[in-house]
C-alpha positions, 0 to 999 in steps of 0.5 A: 328444944329445951333451949328454944323453949327457955329463950321463948319463955324469957322473951315472953317474960321480958314482954310482960315486964315491959308491958307492966312498966308501960302500964305503970308509966301510963297510970302515973301520967294519967295521974299527973294529967288529972292533977293538971286538969284540976289546977286549970279547971279543965275537963278530962278527955282522951284527946287532951290526954294523948296530947299530954302524953306526946308533949311530955316526950323529948321533942325532935329538933327541927331546923327553923327559919332564923331571924338572928345574925351570927354575932353572939352576945353574953346577955342573950346567950344566958336567956332561957332559949326554949321560952324565947323560941316559943315567943318568937315562933308564935309571933312568926306563925301569926304573921305567916297565918295573916299572909295566908288570910290576906290571900283568902279574903282578897275578893271579899268585903271582909278584909282582915283576920280581925274582921273575920274573927269578929264576925265568926264570933257574932254568928254564934250569938244573937247579939253582944255588947261592944265591950263583950265582943272586944273582950272575947277577941282579947283586944284593946278597946280602941282597936276593937272599936275601929274594927266594929266601926268598919264592919258597921260602915260596910253593913256587915253588922248592925247596932241597937240599944240594949233594953236592959242596960241603956248605957250599952249598945248591942251589935249583931251580924246582918244577913249581908255579914252572914253571906260574906262570912259563908263565902269566905269559909272555903278559903279560910278552911284552906288557910287552916290546912296550910297553917297546920303545914307538914304536921301529922295528925298526932302532932296536930293533936299535941300542938292543939293540946299545948295551945289550949293549955297556954290559952287557959293560962293567958286568958286567966291573966287577961281577965283578972290580972292584966294590970299586974307588972311582968315580974308579978305575973311571972 
């Protein structure tokens, strides 16, 4: 009986010590997360903190589609494989998403992901200048202007002179644009679900956290440092 009590005591003592270790580690992680938020000037919240915790654990290796052949090359093998993988996989994910979006928009006046993105942005503002809209899409002026012209020609947006800045032209979504946008939303929600694929809810939170972190980093470059050379950015 005493042996059983001793074993039970040891087990409970081990659990208490393990719980303390986890709490200490949790507090340390919270401190690191707070420092990171301060550096990136982002608000602290539980959802992002959970993503931070999960993202700091060793990821599980998952076999991905391979675009490379079987030949090795010394210069390639010496590269940072994890960073290279991220760059390649983000590009591939964008292409997968574009193919799904094309299916979603096949019966709509809206014909591309870019056109949809311009309209979904405009619906949240009374109006924007052309430059503001293009800038929010993180797009070159020439490409953005072409999209705006297509939307104007379709009657999905309208333009008018800026009362405060006579050199600027403002644009806003039209009733036809709103109608077409809302018609596409059910299909675009399906796209979102398909793009998220076989990720669990926890994995979605983690990925969303990491992508927001990357967006904050790159958006800062786009706004104030995009004229720097790659070596300077690095």
